[in-house]
N, C-alpha and C positions, 0 to 999 in steps of 0.2 A: 646603162650601168648606173648603179646607185651606191651611195655611201650612207651609212646610218649609224648613229651613235648608240644604237641598241634599243631604241624606243619605237621603231616602226619597221614595216616590211616583213614582219614575221607572222602575218596572218596566213591561214591555210584552211583546208578542209579535212576533217577527220570524222569518219563514221565507223560504226561497229557492225560486223557481220556475225550472225549467230552461227556457232559451230555445232554440228550434230554430235552429241555425246561429248562435247568439250566446252571449255569456257569460251565466252565471246571473244572474238579476235579483233582488236583494233587494227585498222588499216587506213591508208591515205589515198584519197582519190588523186588522179593524175589530170593536170590541166593539158588538154590536147594541143594547146598553142605553145607549151613549154618545150624547149629542145630536149629536156630530159625524158620526154615521153617516148622517144625512139629507143632509149636504153631499157625502159620498163617493158616496152613491147618485145624487145629482143629476149628479155628474160622469159616472158610468157611463151614465146615461140619455142625456146629451148626446153622449158618444162613440158610443153605439149609433145614435143618430139620424143623426149625420154619416156613420157607416160605411155605414148602409143607404142613405143619400142618394147615396153614391158607388157603390152597387151592389157592395160588397165583402162577401164572407163573412168569418166570424171567422178561418178558416184563411188566406184571402188577405190580410187585414189584418195578422194576426200575422206573416206572411212579409214583408210590406212594411215593417213597423216594426222587424223583427228581434228580436221577443220571442216567448215561448212562447204557444201557443194557450190554455193553461190560465190564464196570467196575464191575457190579454185578457178571457176569460170572467169571471174574478173581478172585474176592474175594472168591467165592464159591469153586474154585479149588485150592485156596491157592497160587495164583500167584501174588497177589497184596495186599499190606498193606494199609488198608483204614485209612482215617483221623478220628479223634475223633468225629466230627460232623456227619459223615456218620454212625458211630456206634450208636450214640444217636438216629438218625432218624430211622435207621433200627429197633432198639429196640422198639421204639414207634409204628411204623407201624405194627410190628409183635406181639406186646403185649407180649414181652419176659420177662417182669418184671425185667429188669436190667441184665439179663444173658448175653446179647450181649454187652451192654454198659460197663459192668464190665471188658471187655477185653481192654479198652482204655490204661491202664497202660502197659500191655504187648505189645500192638501194638506200643506204643510210644518208647519202648525199641527196638522193632524189626526194626524200620526204620533206626537205626544207624548201620553202618558196624560192623562186628564182633570184629575187633581190638579195636574200640572205646568202645564197650560194655565191653570188657575184662578190658580195662584200667579204665573205670568208676567203675567197681566192686572192683578193687584194691584200688582206691581212696576212695571209700565208706567205706572200711574196715580199712584204715590207721588211726592211731592215731597221727602220726607225719610224715610230708612231708618236705624234704629238696630239693630245686629245684634251680639249677643254669642254667641261659640262657645266652649264649654269642652271639647269632645271632639275636634273636627276643624277644620281650616281651613274657613271658610264656603264653601258651594258657589259663591257668586258670585265667589270669589277663586281657585278651584281651576284649575290648568292641566288640559289634556285628559289628559295622562299620569297626573297625580296622581289625578284623578277616576276614571280607568280602574282604577288600582291599588286605590283605596279601595273602589270598587263591586265589585271582584273578591273582596273579603273577605266579601261577604254570604253568608249561609246561610239556606235552601238556595241553592246557587250558581246564578247566572244563566247561561242559555245564552249563547253568543257573540253571537247576534243581539240578545238582550235587553240584554246588557251594552252593546253599541254604541249601542242606542237610548237607554239611560239616560244614557250619556255625552253623546250628541248633545243630549238634552233639557237637560242641565245647562249645556252650552256655549251653547246658544241663549239661555238666560236672561241671559247676560253682555252681551247687546246693550244692557243698561241703561247701560253705560259709554259708549255711542255716542250717547245721547240729547242733544239740544240744544234748550233748555237742560237740563243734566243735573240729577238730583235730588241733594240733599245726602246723602251716605252716610257713616255712622260705624260702624266695625267695632272690636270689642274681641276679641282672640284670646288664649287662654291660652298661656303660654309652652310648655307641654307639647305643644301642637298643632304647634309649630314645631320641636320636637326629635325627634318621632317620625318616623323615616326611611321614610315611606310610599313604596313603590315602589323604594326603594334610593337610593343617594347622588345619582346624576345627576338622577333625577326630583325629589328634594327640593331640589337646587340650583336647578333650573328653577322650582320652586314659590316659593322664597325670592326669586328674581329677579323673578318675577311680582308678588309682594307689594310689592317696592320700586318697580316700574314703576307699579302702580295707586296706591300710596300717595303718589305725587308729583302725581297729578291734583288740580286746585284744589278740586274738589267732593268729594274723598274724604279721610277721616282714618282711619288704621289705628293702633290702640293695642295694646300688648302688656301683659297682666297677668302680672307675675312670679309664679313658682310659690310664692315665699315668702309671698305675700299671700293668705291663705286666708280671712280674716274678712270676706267680702263676700257679698251676696245671690246671686251667680252660682253658688254651689256646688250649687244645686238644679237647674241645667241651663240649656240654651239660652234666650235671650230675644230676641224680635224685635218691633219696633214700627214700623209703617208709617203715615205721615201723608199725607193727600191734600189737594189744592188747595181742596176745599170745606169744610175744617175737620174732617172726620171722620178716624177712625183705626182701625186694627185691630192687635191684638197677640197674641202667643202666647208661652208659657213652659212648659218641661217641668216646672217646679216650681209651677205655679199653674193654677187653673181647669180641672183634669183634662186639661191639655195642649191644650185646644181653643182655636181662635181666638176672641177676644172683641172686641166692638164697643162695649160699654157704656163710657161715658166714665170712670166711676169705676174700673172694672177696668183700663182702658188706663193710667190715671194711676198705678196701683199698679206696673205694669210699667215705666212711665217713671221712677218713683222708684227702682226697683231698678237700672235701667240707668244712671241718673245717678250713683248711688253707685259702681257698677262702673267707670264711665268716669273718675270722680274718683280712684279708687285705682290705675288702670292708669298705665303710663308715658305721658307726653305724646307726641303724634304725632312730633315731631322726635326725641326720645330713642328712641321705638319703632323708627323707621326705622334709626337708628344701631345699635340692638340687632340688628335683622334683618341688617344689613350685616356685623356681627361674626360672627353665626352663619353667614352665607354664607362668610365667610373661613375658618371652622373646619370647614366641611362638605367 
């Protein structure tokens, strides 16, 4: 199980299949060691059964749906995760009555790396999240263009396909803001993360605007830690604490417990103590939003 502030674990593979008579179709390879592989294989078997029931060869089916024969074969053997529009077209051509298109949600989850899926599951369960970022704006708060620029700095460099997959995974996690009732979210961002012009002036302006928008949600508090305040326990790195409805919790810090997620109550309390001190030393939420507004005016 992994926790990540949004700056790792989103690598993946993405390649493009040529589609006969249609535009190239992006698809995602399946890691055979990933438990999601069995779900993708089940989709492939289902498509093959429906195709054979209709008496269509792979070539005939590929022509009917407007995608490449190679892509169809890979989907049927569970080696490729298809896009939603492929599933809709396959369902229509095969007259599957929604059985194939119903797999869109599962395929949407399958396209993200295992570490990201595990993190998203934790965030979906959490009723309270406390998140301190000392190096970058937290992944849950990033705009798409900011995330793309930030992920573009990774070395070795990601391929264009891997980059887009990582960005999509990061954006998908932000559905946490759409939950009802929503969890209580507390963010503390170091001032330097707001001053570093990731992606250039326009990208940074959009990022600051996004912070102001999210910071006005009733269940969200965003605080800024001034650069002048150095004597706090956040100097060791990122801190995250997620609490769940059953009273359990999980935490992670780059400066404690070998950076691994911890579930032990005593260890989680240590991270809570550190986060509490950080939060107390940061600007209050109202002053923090005013600070971000001033920075937006200066950008």
